TORKOL-831374 format. One record per atom (N, C-alpha, C): z, x, y; residue in one letter. Coordinates in pm, whole numbers, plus 50000, padded with zeros to 5 digits. Layout:
<nodes>
ZXYA...
</nodes>
This chain:
<nodes>
036693302864906M038053304964979M038453314265064M039233314465155D039883326165249D041233328965184D041323340665109V042443345465037V042913358965120V044113359065140S045083372065191S045973376565071S045963388865070V046863396164953V047943408965017V049273405165009F049833416165084F050363421664947F050133437264977G050233445764866G048883451364817G048783463264821T047433469164712T047693477064633T048913478064563G049323481764452G048463479364328G049053479364223Y048193476164088Y047913465764096Y048663454864112V048463439164079V047683433164203V048223437964307G047363432364433G045833434764441G045763448164439L044403453264454L043333449364328L043863446764200I043153443864117I042653428864155I043793419764174Q043773407164185Q042413404164309Q042893411364409A041823409064539A040353414564488A040303423064407A038783425864382A038333415964275A039163410864188A038453401164098A038113387764178A038893383464272L038523372464370L037553372064444L037283384664528A036443386564586A034903388764492A034993391564400D033693396464281D033343380964248D034123372064253V033623360464237V033093350564371V033383355164480G032803350764595G033783345864691G035103344764673H036343341164773H035893354264866H036583351664973R036743361165119R037973367565109R038393379765096V039673381865055V040083394465165V041143391965229L041523403265314L043133410065273L043403421665242C044053429765200C045073436065304C046203435165303V047223441665410V048103451665326V048183461065390D049343472065341D049943480765441D050923486265465I051543491465543I051083506265590I050473509265476D050073524465457D048803527265546D048733532365641P047543534065719P046493543265613P046773552865584N046213560165479N045523554065362N046363547665297K045803539065176K044713531165236K045003525965354I043963512065382I042443519065428I042603530365498R041653539865536R040813544365379R041633548465291Q041113553065155Q040333539265098Q040853527665112L040193518365027L039003511065106L039113513265248Q038003507865327Q036973516265294Q036923527165234S035883538765201S035633535365032S036333525464981A036093519164824A036623531364762A037963537664796V038233551264691V039603542864660V039613538464513P040853530964457P042223544364462P043563539864492P044323548364480P045083548464314P044343540764236I044853541464120I043493543964006I043773548963906S042603547363793S042593536363682S041473531663716E041343517763631E039603515663627E039293514963481P038053511963460P037113502263544P036133503563615G035343493663666G035763491663815G037023496163860L037243491363995L036873496264104L036323510364117S035713517064217S034293507364253S033383506364160S032263500764177S032673486164232S033483477964173T033823464264201T034363465464384T035203475864400L035653473664521L034273479064628L033363487664582E032293491964696E031393480564678E030643472564580E029833461864602E030373450764688E031733447464696N032493435464742N032603441164897N033133454564930I032963457365063I031903458965105I030863460565050K029393460565125K029103445965129K029413435665078A029223423465066A029783415765177A031073421565233G031563417165346G032653407065271G032973406465150R034073396765100R035433402065081R035123415165102L036693424465076L036963429865193L038073427865281L038483434965364L039543441665397L040153450665458F041413456765435F042103459165593F043263457365604S043993454965725S045343462865709S046023467565804T047213471765819T048273461665898T047733450065958Q048073440066034Q048363426865963Q049943424365962A050063411265869A049603397965945A049453399966089S049083388866174S047633385166112S047023397566085D045483393466029D045253386865910D046283390765824A046173383065703A046703369065698A047743366565772V048333352665786V047073341965859V046813347865963E045793340066023E044293336365930E043993347665842H042843345765737H042963336765655H044003339165572G044273331765447G045233318465455G044243308165386D044963298665360D045893298565236D045333306665158L046353309565028L046743325765040L047923328365051I048303342565042I049233347564931I048473357464868F049073363864745F050463371764806F051523373764748I052363381664751I052603388564627I052123403664656A052003411864538A052373426264564A053723428164611V054383438964663V055333440864539V055833454064545G056583458964408G058083450964418G058433454064320T059813445864291T060723458464183T061273470464276P061303482464164P062983474964119P063283482364017A064613479463960A065743484764042A066863476264044D068053482764131D068873489664031D070043497864056E071073505763956E071433497363862E071863481863849D072173475063757D071063469563665D069723473563689G068623468663604G068153456663688G068503449063746S067883439663841S066723442163919S065883431963961A064833434964028A065023432964183A064683443164276D064773444264373D064033435064462D064043424864512L063543416864589L063393415964770L063833427164761S063873428364951S062393429164997S061543437664934H060153439564990H059253424064971H059593413764856V058993400864855V059563392164959V061013393764978L061233382465090L061293389865248L060953402465273E060493408165390E059323404865435E058263401865321V056673398365347V056773383265383V057833377365300T057663360665320T058243360165476T059093366765506R059743365165637R058373369465756R057633380065743Q056463383065799Q055563370765806Q055173363965699I054283356365680I054303343365791I055913337665766A056603327365846A056463332865978A056763343466021S056743348666145S055563345866227S054123346866146F052973346666223F052133332666188F052933323966114M052163312966079M051953301466190M050853297366226E050533286666296E049883275466249E049773275566128A049483263666049A049723264765878A049523251465814D050243254565690D049513266165607D050493267365487R049963279065410R050583277865273R049773285265193T050133284465043T050723298965030T051833300964960L052283313064922L052293317364776L051523327264694I051483326764583I052163341664529I053263339164468I054093350264444I053253357164308I052683369064309K051943375264205K053093387364145K053813393664227S054693402464198S055443392964063S056123404463987T056803398363849T058383399163904T058843387163908V060013383263991V061023375763914V062343376563910P063343367763841P063233354763827P063723347063757V063673330963766V064543325463909V063713318163980G064543313164108G064073320964225G063183329564205T062743336364295T061793326664409T061003319464341A060083312164445A061073300264510A062253298464473D063103290164585D063813297164684D063943312964651Q064343318064754Q063173322764854Q062023323564824V060623325964901V060523312764983V060853301164953A060853288764990A061853287865119A063103291765064T064023290665133T063703301565295T063733311665256T063603320265347T062223319365459T061113312765368A060123309865472A060613300265582A061153288465501R061423278465628R062453283265729R063683290565686Q064533298765766Q063913303865867Q062793309165849E062153317465978E061113309866052E060813298765996L060103286666069L060823278966130L062093277566097H063123268566199H063533276566314H063763291966296R064033299366409R062953301266510R061843298766451R060673300366560R060333282366601R061463273966564E061023259666592E059833255566549E059203261266463K057943257766366K058303246466223K059073237866265D059823233066115D058613223466077D057623218366162S056623208866131S055493214866023S055463230466015L054653239165954L055283236865770L054083235365715Q054403235565578Q054273245965480Q055133249965415V054653262465323V055093257565182V053883260265098R053943259864956R054053272164892R054853271064822V055433281664711V055013282064586V053953287164527V053543289464375V053943304164325V054263299164180S054503310264104S052993314764018S052853326664017N051383328563936N051413342163889N052213342863787P052563355863732P051093365263665P051153377463645E050023384263610E050213387763452E049213387363402F049223395063263F048263405963221F048253413963286L046993423063323L047643436363199L046843444363176K047083456563079K046603466363157K047493476063206E046803487963245E045663495963156E044473498763206G043453505463135G042483492763112G042823481263145S041993470563117S042153459063205S042823463563311A043293452863421A042073443863498A041343449763545L040233443363597L039623437363491L039223437363377A038723428663287A039423416763243A041023421763245D041793408663188D041693399063294D041563403763420C041833393963554C040303387863550C039203393963528M038103384363513M037843374563428M038463378663288R038373371263172R039723367563131R040603361263192P041883358163155P042083350363043P043243353662932D043623342162847D043913329562886D044823331362998R045573318263048R045883322063209R046063312563260I046613314363405I047443304863448I048863308263441I050003302063446I050243301163609I050293287263651I050693279463746I052033275163780I052793279163849G053973272263853G054223264464013G054093253563987T054283246864131T054403227264097T055073222264211S055333208464174S054613202764300S053873207764368D052913204564472D051643198964457D050963189464469D049843184564460D048933191264513D049073191964638T048003199964723T047923214164661T049183222664630A048883234864594A048063236864455A048673227064359C047543222964252C046203221164266C045673212564359E044583214264386E043913227564444E044813232364525Q044213245164580Q043903256864482Q044813257064380M044883267264282M043613264864159M043333249564143S042363250164056S040873252164130S040723251664259E039593253764322E039473269064307E040623277764353L040563290664351L040183295564235L040623292764132Y040503299163976Y039243289763894Y038533282663946A037533276263904A036573283463836A035943293863902P035053306063858P035753313363717P036903313963697F037413319063583F037443312163459F037463297863481C037403285963387C036103280463348C035163285163333R033523279963320R033753277063179R034323285663090N033783284662926N034763276262868N036173275362925R037273265162894R038263268163001R039133256062973E040333253163077E041083263663053E041513272163175K042643281763148K043853281763222K043803271463303L045163268363399L046153260363309L047153264663340M048483262063275M049583258063378M049863244063422F050593243163514F051903236163445F053003242363520M054213240463487M055273241463610M056733240963613D057413243963724D057383256563759D058283261463869N058063275263924N059243282063818N060633277063771R061223287363711R060563288663564R059943278863491S059183281763392S058313291463390S057223292163520A056163300763522A056983313363530A057713314463613E058603332263631E059113335263507E059983325163416L060143332363294L059193332963197L058043328163159T056763331263105T056493344363085T056393348763241K056053365663229K056973372763149K058463372363189Y059393381863130Y059473376562980Y059263366662938A059293361962781A057933369462737A056883366862800A055693377262733A055703390462711A056253398862795N056553411362771N057963413962686N058743405562698A059983408662580A059523407062472A058563395062443M058003395162282M057473408262255M056593410562330L055463424362295L056493437562254L057213439862355A058013450462353A059043447662217A059473436462178T060163435362045T059313438061953T058183435061946R057263437961835R056953451461798R056833458961918I056603473761948I058063482561865I059363476261924S060363480761868S060493482261725S060263467261669F060653465861535F059313475761448F058443475361480M057433485261425M057963503661417M058433504261543N058783519661519N060303521561454N061183511661432E062433514961366E061893510961230E060613504061195L060443503861061L059853516361012L058913521561107A058343534161050A059363544261030A060553547361113N061343555061078N061873552460976N062263542560909L062703535060768L061923540560661L060633539160688T059483543260600T059753556760539T059823564160679E059733580160658E061203583960525E062103576960565L063323580060479L062953575560322L062263564060317L061993559960186L060653563060123L059863572260184G058643576260113G057633567760130G057783559360203A056553545560211A055703553860307A054503544560359D053563546560442D053323533460558D053963535760670I053843525160764I052323521660783I051393527960786E050113524560810E049613514360693E050043517460573A049743505760464A050723493560491A051833496060542V052643485360577V052143478260684V051603481760791R051263477260896R049893467860897R049213470960796K047883466260735K048203453860633K049333454960563G049833445760504G050313431360549G051193434460653I051733424760742I050703420860858I050063426360903G048993424060996G048023413160914G047783415460821S046593406660741S047263388560709S048543388660770D049273376660755D048813370760904D048293358960922P047663352361048P048973348561123P050053345261069R051273345961120R051873356261233R051483368261173I051783381861265I050683386661309I049503386861250G048293394461325G048673411061350G047383416861394Y047423430561436Y048063437261553Y048253424361684H048423430661774H049903436961797H049903446861879F051093452861907F052063454161797F051523461761656I052413464761597I051783479361505I051513484161632Y051153500761572Y052463509661631Y053133516661554P054203527361554P053563537861646P054853542961717G054423553061809G055753557661861G055733565161998C056833571062006C057373567062151C057153549062157G058133544462241G057093540262345G057503527862393F056583521562513F057353526062633F056343526262753G056703530462881G055753522462985G055523530363098G054763523463194G055673517163289G054933507863394S055503500363492S056213486463446S055813482363344C055953466863314C057283464163198C056973471863090F057743463762981F059593473263021F059603485763042P060993489363062P061623480163161P061213480363262K061703474763401K061673457963354K060943451163320D061013437663299D062203434363199D062333442163072L063273441962996L064503442463081L064623453163133R066093453663219R066223442663304R065473436963379A065833423263438A066063413663404A065333409863303L065653399063203L066983400063130L067373411063083L068683415263071L069663413163154L069473415363261H070583415263374H070643399863438H069413391663405T069393379763474T070123369063339T070373373463225A070903366163113A072183370263121A072783382563144E074043384763127E074763377063282E073923380263387H074443372863513H074743356563486H074123349363389N074143339863336N075173335163249N076033346163213G076563344863073G076073342062959G075063347762934M074433345862801M073543362062774M074663372962725P073673384462675P072703381462572P071473388462567L070523387462496L070573398262401L070993397762281R071603409962202R070363412762150R069223404362092L067893410662045L067383418062129L067113415062245L066383424862358L067153434862405L068733437962410R069273449162402R068963456662298R068813453962172S068593459062053S067143467262071S066073458662128V064913465662160V065163475362245V065673474962338T065703487562452T066313499762381T067533495362326D068303505762260D067473515162171D066303508062087V065563514361994V064453523062065V063983514262191N063083523362267N063443535462328N064723534162346D065453546862417D065403559262341D065753554062193S066053563362082S064443568262060S063573560562041Q062243564562019Q061483574462113Q061783574562239R061433582362327R061503598962294R062283597562210H063123611962199H062613619562029H061573610262003I061483611361821I060353626161815I059323625761917L058323635161903L059183650961923L060223650862029F060863663262026F061903666961912F062403655561863S063143657661731S062033663961626S061123656061583K060583662361489K059803677161519K059513679661647L058883691061686L060303700461654L061323697861680K062363709061683K062603708961548K062243700961455A062823705961312A061693712661221A060533715661322Q059683727661251Q060183737361292Q060993739961414F061263753361449F062973757961408F063413756161306P064893761661303P065183773861378P064423781061431E064913791461501E064983791061626E064513780661650G064553773661812G063213769261882G063193765661992L061913765862086L062063771962201L062893782862215A062783790562340A061853800962324A061003801362430G059923812462448G058653805662347G058453793362264K057463787762242K056633783462322K055463779562298S054183776462393S053993760962343S054033751462376I053383737662295I052393732262395I051413727762309A050183719762360A050543705162370A050093697662469I050433684062474I049013678662499I048753671762420W047663661862472W047943644762481W047633643562627G047963632062667G049373630962735G049113626362888L050483625462953L050613612063016L049593604063035A049563589363058A050343580362951A050953574063012F051793563462900F050823556462800F049633551862846K048703547462750K047213552462810K046143551362719P044983554362789P044223545962901P043193551562938N042623542063046N043323543563164N044583549863194T045383548963321T045923565363350T046443566463468D046913576863511D048353576663547D048823562963499D050143563063504D050963569463410D052063575763450M053003585963409M054593579463405M054423565463456R055953561063454R056433556363318R057603566163286E058443564463167E057823564863030E056813575263096A055643579662965A056623588762850A056083586162718P056833596062634P056823611362672P055453614562726S055173629462764S056433632062872S056893622862938R057903632163013R059153632862940R059623625162875Y060353627062805Y060623641862692Y059273642262659L059353654862580L059213669562679L058633666762779M058243679062841M059883683162910M060543674962926D061983675563007D062843681362890D062743678562753A063453681662640A062913698062622A061613698562618L061083713162599L061393721662702L061433719862826W061903728962942W063323731862918W064383720062844A065453723262862A065833734562733A065213736362650E065123744462540E064543755862573E063813758262684G063193771462735G061963771162663G061313762662625A059703760962575A059053759462683A057433763762698S056353762262803S055663749562755S054943743462830V054013732362812V052743735162857V051593732462770Q050083733462809Q049643720362783Q049203713162882A048793699762889A047693696162934A047023684662871Y045763681962916Y045823663962910Y045173657663002D044923642762988D043633642463072D042773630763026P041663628963082P041993624163269P042833614663248E043133610063410E044723613963488E045553621263394A046593619963482A047283635763517A046133641563527M046363653663561M047063656863704M046603650763791A046943652163941A048173645663943A048323634863875E049703626363874E050733636163817E050563644463730C051543649563654C051673662663751C050623668563848R051153677663920R052163671864037R051633661864104R052453653364181R054053651564146R054013647964030L055443647163960L056113658563961L055423668263898Y056203684263866Y056123696063939Y055183694364012G054633706164131G053923717364031G054163727464089Y053823742464017Y055093748863953Y055203748463848R056103752463744R055843763063669R056253772763640N056053788063554N055923777263399N056653771363373D056353766563237D055643753663238D054693751863310L053833740163287L052333745463342L051593744063256H050303748663251H049373736363234H048653732863337L047523717963313L046513724963309L045483722263188C044373731563131C043093720263150C042323726063177A040893720163218A040343708663098A040653711262980T039973705362858T040973706762736T041053694162653R041993697762555R041843710862462R041083716262451D040953726662373D041633740062438D041573736562576D041983750262653D043653750162634D044273739862574T045603737062561T045883748562418T045083748362353L045323755062194L045693769962237L045253774262309E045243790062330E046563796262336E046733802062248D048233806962235D049343800262211D049103787262174A050033774162135A050573775862003A051873772462018D052623777661886D052393760961782D052263751461872A052273737061817A051413729761899A051173716561823L050453705461920L051223692161899L051413685262010V051863671162028V050653663862090V050893650962009I049823642362062I050803627162108I050563627862262C051403616562315C050673605462367C049313605462379T048653592062432T047073591962317T046863580162294E046023576462189E044493578662289E044083587562370W042683588962422W041753587762298W040633581262337K039503581362244K038863596962196K039123605962323N038483618262291N039233628462203N040303622362142F041503630062071F041193625461934F040383613061894R040293609761778R039753617661662R038553626461715V037893633661636V038023649561670V038693658961576V038953668961616V038243679061468V038463690361475D038053700961412D039443707661337D039863701861225F041173705061195F041193721261133F039833726861094D040223738861067D040153749661189D039373744461294H039533753361409H040993753261465H041953739461457L042913738661491L043943747461423L043783751161279A044373756961217A044303772761229A043073777761307T043293789961339T043953791561477T043993781761549K044263781661672K045583784061719K046373770461616L047803769461661L048803781661562L049503787961625R050193797861561R051093793061455R051933785061467S052523778361365S052193766761281S050643762761320R050183753661256R050573740861230R051393735561365V052083725061353V051303712561423V051413702661407I050903688261473I051693681161473I052213674461583I053083660561578I052143650961642I051973639761564D051303631161603D051813616561628D052063616661769G053093604761803G052253591861783G050823592661765R050153579561770R049213577861647R049463585261549N048893584461392N047343580261412N046873595961470L045173593261488L044783597661385L045343604561276Y044503612961193Y045163608061032Y044243610860963N044583610960799N045103623060764N046493621960707P047663630760677P046693641460565P046063635860477E045433644360362E044393653060463E043473646360521H042593657460596H043183666360661H044483665060741V045223676760809V045593684660717V046123681660601A046783689960517A046073699860443A044633694260461A043393701660361A043183713760472A043373712960577A043273722760658A044323734660662A045573732160605G046493741960615G047343738260744G047343726360768L048193722560890L049233714160846L050573718060900N051683708060878N051573697160977N051493685760941Y050953673461012Y052313664361015Y052813657061120S053813651961089S053743635761200S053463623261154G052983612661236G054293605461255G054183591661306I055153582561313I054973575461176I056193575961081G056343566460971G055153567260847G054493581460858L053803586160744L054193593360651L053633590860525R054093598560436R053583615760452R054643620560416H054343638060459H053763642060370H052703652460383I051823658460291I052123672960308I052113681360220L052353694260213L051043700260274L051003712860323P049743716260350P048913722960237P047713719360217Q047013721360063Q046323735860056Q046263741860184V045633754260185V046513760560306V047003771960291L047503780860400L046513796360447L045863793060524R045063805160576R045723817460660R045403828960618P045973839260663P045703839860834P
</nodes>
């Protein structure tokens, strides 16, 4: 099928690559000419496993094209994805200006019927607004005979495994009441449903709410475990034992019950705020989800609180090593990452930061520039030179195995604050290190080396 995608951000680019990889002819459009030139050379603007090779293969095969011209995309695609950003307004609501502007552009160039597929994460009722906006533009052009079908098709991608998620989806939510659109979407996604049927058809509003409800549920599990972890420390219990105990219950399972230093990224915080705004606007405040966000706001500061407790004399003049800057592994995304809250707090106290991340170094430099109190290191071990303490913010695989004896000789205060519970507290304490995780039983260092 001939498909166009407006927006080459995380969602749009991943969707385009996946559709091209199964044989569809995909044209992506973006207003940034530099970004388009970069993509035409198969250089992705984001870090995502497998994306670069997938782009290169499909560009060479002629199945994946890029343009800055909206008219090209409207002429090319019978199906047109809208995958532009919906940033949060000051009141927490989702800003739909980009979605509606793209809709007007599409309608302004239409010379035949088109199906618009909303891939952006949008509030309930957006499909109706898109349909109204398109019809108004067609009426202005005296093209009322043209038909615009609007489909809600939310994404459920996880950064760090987004391309794999898109190629092997758990489910594909389709919101529409139009029979032709249902047939088109069935044909579009048929290559992804070979082993079992994954399409779930429903009305537009239910599809829009499904996306927010899924992220709200996952965020709730995370905040619940984080709050429980904080309680276990006060009670002298071990959250890892509790996690395994409740996770073994098939009604609960092990997914998203790992305690940590708070969730970040581009989805959970923004989507929760948007859903809360929608509920309050309709006169029904969501008390549970308000508590979920409150818990997460507090949890973002737990690493700094734990670190400050280890230095009663203050952190001014201290050098803190940080492992992990991205909000999660396998991405360079630092939006609302725990590392950012920690670094801001450390700098406010007069401390300096020595940081390393396998992917997010360039993004960190873009965000913070060249500061005297920020040193980006070439390797994780380089961060330990003259460091007073180590803080782990992201659970990258290459942080999981370390030589604790070596750390004990490097860290001047022998302090490790682990925001991801990567290590066995007994093993760390045996090397003479003062180790503090999230909800773990504190074990005093067994050996204090000179």
